[in-house]
Phi, psi and omega in degrees: 000129178291153181298334179288345179269353183268130179292135178264005188305321183273359185246355179237161178294152181305323181295321177291320180298319178299317178298319179297314182297314182290325177291317177300321177298319179298320177298312183292325176293324177301317176294319181298323180276356176081025181262358183283162181226073189053244181246015196260011169238186193199150173228139180229158177219134176293139172276129179305136182136169185279354190279348185061029170288150175219160181259141179211167186289145172291121187292121182111346179267133179291151185299326185280001177242002181290140177238167178302321183282337183277346180297143184262131178262127182228163173262181185289353174261003178086008179277135176291133178242013171223152182288124178204139175283354184261150169267184177239159179292120184296325177292322176298320178299317180303310184293310188286321179296325179299313183289316181296326180289330187261335188236098179294338179278344182269075183284342175228136179234128184234131182228131180231159173242041184299152182301314181293320180296315179294322179300313180289326179295340178269000178267134185302322183282347181069210182284131182255152180278071186257348187213161174301323181297331183283338191292316178296326177293312182297334180289347183208066190227132171241170179230141179230124182289149182289132179237015187096182177301137192284075179247352184271118179303330181294340180287339185305312183296326180285324173301313181296318179299315185285329173291319181058225178263012185283163174272329188239143177223126174266119178269108187304134178059022190220306183160204187238153176218137174228156175230158178197169178286343180216163171303326178300313182295315181294321181293314182291325173300318178294325178303312182288325176298312180296317180298318179298319179293318179298315180297318180298313180299318181288323178296318178295324181291339180292337174086353179270164176299140182273148181245096181287154176283140184295139182306322181301332179292321179298327184300329183255012189291327181298316179295323179292321178296317178299322181291316185287335176263009178054036176078357182282332193086146185296326181300307181296328182291317189258346185300316179303321178292322177296321178294323177296318177299317180295322178299328178282322189267321185208071180288168177109355181294335183271020181268000000 
């Protein structure tokens, strides 16, 4: 039996196991929603503790087969600190280590290459205020210009600068990135980012003049989101239901 097939539940602290289970669920949900790109994107989660270790996908494993035990734990220098037969995506390490080192509040970082996300990232105007789904994204959105595949250590500081204190980052000609305090928060932020991009692409394809939402409405959107989620935040509100859906469609992530 490969070490990736052995459950780590009895060998890690409960807080790390919880992070592993929720991160594995986020990977499988990403596949379920059709946002994966073979093995070439990544989601990471900080392991509780002072070391700034984080969990990321085993490179070569499809998102819909990732488990809590198969996730690879690394430090901020990219060294594996848990036993795994898998390596990690070097571009993924560049992106995720940069954010985890700079943003203590960004305990989960999610990056996708979805078709709709990349399409909008290639548009000069970026994300437009065309839908209710776009407003929460626009309220906390940065842009990062494409520099090639993210293998250059020097890009880290520019990624961090362009993300700033935002939840969402559009990587030009590349894809989407979200951060959150939990995998639930980062995933649900990505849901709305992806939905906003899909709506924009379809609205543009319709061929009619577009009707943007007036700027004053955007100004109050944070308060409206807090009200409609009853102060819980969208992640906490919908994550239990997403896990139930995953349990029906693709169980086994918590192994």
